[in-house]
C-alpha positions as CSV (number, residue, x, y, z in Angstrom):
1,M,3.0,-18.9,-9.8
2,R,5.1,-15.9,-9.2
3,D,4.5,-14.8,-12.8
4,F,0.8,-15.3,-12.3
5,V,0.8,-13.0,-9.2
6,E,3.0,-10.4,-11.1
7,H,0.5,-10.4,-14.0
8,A,-2.4,-10.0,-11.6
9,L,-0.7,-7.0,-9.9
10,E,0.1,-5.4,-13.2
11,L,-3.6,-5.6,-14.2
12,L,-4.5,-3.8,-10.9
13,L,-2.0,-1.1,-11.6
14,K,-3.5,-0.6,-15.1
15,H,-6.9,-0.4,-13.5
16,D,-8.0,-3.3,-15.7
17,M,-10.6,-4.8,-13.4
18,A,-12.2,-6.8,-16.1
19,G,-8.9,-8.4,-16.9
20,F,-8.2,-9.0,-13.2
21,A,-11.6,-10.6,-12.7
22,G,-10.9,-12.6,-15.9
23,L,-8.2,-14.5,-14.0
24,W,-10.8,-16.3,-12.0
25,A,-12.3,-19.7,-13.1
26,E,-15.9,-19.5,-14.2
27,D,-16.9,-20.9,-10.7
28,G,-14.0,-19.3,-8.8
29,V,-14.5,-17.7,-5.4
30,L,-13.3,-14.4,-3.9
31,E,-13.5,-14.6,-0.1
32,F,-13.0,-12.0,2.6
33,P,-12.4,-13.7,6.0
34,F,-12.0,-10.4,7.9
35,A,-15.1,-8.8,6.3
36,A,-16.6,-5.9,8.2
37,P,-20.3,-6.0,9.0
38,G,-22.3,-5.2,5.9
39,Y,-19.5,-6.3,3.7
40,P,-19.8,-9.5,1.6
41,R,-17.8,-12.4,2.9
42,R,-17.8,-14.3,-0.4
43,V,-18.3,-13.5,-4.1
44,E,-18.8,-16.6,-6.2
45,G,-18.4,-16.9,-10.0
46,R,-16.3,-15.0,-12.5
47,E,-19.1,-12.7,-13.6
48,A,-20.1,-11.8,-10.0
49,I,-16.5,-11.1,-9.3
50,R,-16.2,-8.9,-12.4
51,E,-19.3,-7.0,-11.3
52,Y,-18.0,-6.7,-7.7
53,L,-14.6,-5.2,-8.9
54,R,-16.0,-3.1,-11.7
55,D,-16.1,0.3,-9.9
56,Y,-13.0,-0.3,-7.7
57,P,-10.9,2.3,-9.8
58,N,-13.6,4.9,-9.2
59,L,-13.0,4.5,-5.4
60,L,-9.3,3.8,-5.1
61,D,-6.8,4.8,-7.7
62,I,-3.9,2.3,-7.3
63,R,-0.7,3.9,-8.4
64,E,2.1,1.8,-6.9
65,I,2.9,-1.5,-5.4
66,T,5.2,-0.4,-2.6
67,A,6.0,-3.9,-1.2
68,K,5.5,-7.4,-2.6
69,T,6.5,-10.9,-1.4
70,V,5.3,-14.1,-2.9
71,H,5.5,-17.3,-0.8
72,E,5.3,-20.6,-2.5
73,T,3.7,-23.4,-0.4
74,T,4.1,-27.2,-0.3
75,D,1.0,-27.3,-2.6
76,P,2.1,-26.1,-6.0
77,A,-1.4,-24.8,-6.7
78,V,-1.3,-22.4,-3.7
79,V,0.6,-19.3,-3.2
80,V,0.6,-16.6,-0.5
81,G,1.1,-13.0,-1.6
82,E,1.9,-10.1,0.7
83,F,1.6,-6.8,-0.9
84,T,1.1,-3.1,-0.1
85,V,-0.6,-0.8,-2.5
86,A,-0.5,3.0,-2.6
87,G,-2.6,5.5,-4.4
88,V,-5.3,8.1,-4.0
89,V,-8.8,7.9,-2.7
90,V,-10.8,9.2,-5.7
91,A,-13.5,11.0,-3.7
92,T,-11.1,13.0,-1.5
93,Q,-7.9,12.9,-3.5
94,K,-6.1,11.9,-0.3
95,P,-3.2,9.5,-0.6
96,Y,-3.5,6.1,1.0
97,E,-1.5,2.9,1.5
98,L,-3.0,-0.5,2.4
99,S,-1.5,-3.9,3.0
100,Y,-3.0,-7.2,2.0
101,I,-2.3,-10.9,2.4
102,A,-3.9,-13.2,-0.2
103,V,-4.0,-16.9,-0.2
104,I,-4.5,-17.9,-3.9
105,T,-5.3,-21.3,-5.4
106,V,-4.7,-21.5,-9.1
107,E,-5.6,-24.5,-11.2
108,D,-5.4,-24.8,-15.0
109,G,-4.2,-21.2,-15.1
110,E,-7.3,-19.8,-13.4
111,I,-8.0,-18.7,-9.8
112,R,-10.2,-21.2,-8.1
113,H,-10.1,-19.5,-4.6
114,Y,-8.7,-16.2,-3.5
115,R,-8.8,-15.4,0.2
116,D,-8.2,-11.7,0.7
117,Y,-7.0,-10.8,4.2
118,W,-7.2,-7.0,4.7
119,S,-8.1,-4.7,7.5
120,P,-11.6,-3.3,7.3
121,L,-10.6,-0.7,9.9
122,A,-7.8,0.6,7.8
123,A,-10.0,0.7,4.7
124,A,-12.7,2.5,6.6
125,E,-10.2,5.0,7.8
126,I,-9.0,5.9,4.3
127,L,-12.5,6.0,2.9
128,G,-13.7,8.3,5.6
129,G,-15.7,5.9,7.9
130,V,-17.4,2.6,8.2
131,E,-20.5,3.9,6.4
132,E,-18.4,4.9,3.4
133,L,-16.7,1.5,3.4
134,T,-20.0,-0.3,3.4
135,A,-21.5,2.0,0.8
136,A,-18.4,1.4,-1.5
137,F,-18.1,-2.3,-1.1
138,G,-21.2,-3.5,0.7
139,G,-22.9,-5.1,-2.3
């Protein structure tokens, strides 16, 4: 599982969003339990996830993983990843750093469920406000 998470983070650093989305099962789910108003709580299916992530590098230019911890659980299919990414907000060229916690379920080498716990307030702050956050990711 650690290798799987490492590979996923490498794809993000390479801005390979199609490759990152390709890690999901055909019917996999990307979920945002702390989603801000106007932000999707769930994205279902590999193709919908691919479309959702497609423009991410045009918003946030991830340049470094500044912290990373992978916690294995009693369920061999589930891992908890804590990571902090740093980069540049493309529109403003201002540096940013955001922390995430992800609970990832992997079966048969594919992500079945990815629960992404991030702070909408922190994301809104780096993007310039709630309206910008909603416009960027609001589907």
